[in-house]
Each structure stands twice: as C-alpha cells, then as structure tokens.
Phi, psi and omega in degrees: 000142175280155176240123176247120176262122185258147175042061184283139171193134182060234185277353185210171173244153179299323182207158173219137183249126180204135172048046166085008190229141179248134187239109177272136178289160175297117188256140182235168184286142176286335178245092182294347182281350177289161179281178182303319184291318185291321180295316177304315176303311177302317179292324178291329176292321174294323178292318178303317187293311178299318178301313177299315174309312180289351183093019181219195177205180181300334175304342184248012176296141176260326189195140172228150171239134179244133182247129177246128167308317184227120171308328172309336184270018185289331179289324180286321185291320181291332180298320183290311179312309183291338172291335192259310198290161182276111181297333181279343179218069186291130178283170168288151181210147176235132181241124180230153167279130180215152176269119179268158183319303185253123181300350173279343178282131181263328192210146174219141183229146176226162183201166181223130183225157174271147166274159181295000000 
C-alpha cells in the first residue's frame, strides 16, 4: 500500500493517507489571538480543507481528539464544534486538558477519517 503525505513541512505532514484512511495532524489556530471558540472554528476550517485535499469530508470522520489548554473552555469549544460537525455522522471524540506547545493556543484537534 502506498502512503501519501499532504502538506509536508518540517517535522510533520498536515495529513497522511494510507489504506483508505486519512490521519490529520494536530491542527492549531492560525490566529492565536482569537478566543477558544474562534480558535476552534479556525481549526475546524483547516480540517475541512485538509479533508477536501485528501478527497473526503467531515461526514467521514471516524474519530477526533480535542486538546484544550483549559478544560473550563469546553463550552466555548463545543459552541464552534456544534456549529460544524455533521449531525448525521458524528465522529467518536475525546476531549482532554493538555499543556499545548504555544501558550497562546487554546485548542488543538486531530482526527482520523475514511476515504470514500
């Protein structure tokens, strides 16, 4: 089976495709000055773009992991998530509090999706 890497740069690729599955690297906001809800919306926009580049979309997400700098921000993150996810095809999801690499980041999300 072949491995295809999307948006490779530095130490990682934005996504990796292997065996009919797309693995998204952890995505963080392009604008770290946004609040948690804004950063989450930005991350989800990036995920949509990566999924489209891979040839799939959020309806085929299998699992996402959300890392929050402060678990108290879960309601703000969920507001953006609830406006975004495919209600007919919700992925599995785990949300944890974690110290992120840049203290300005409030949220990081990774995911796994199936190809059509």
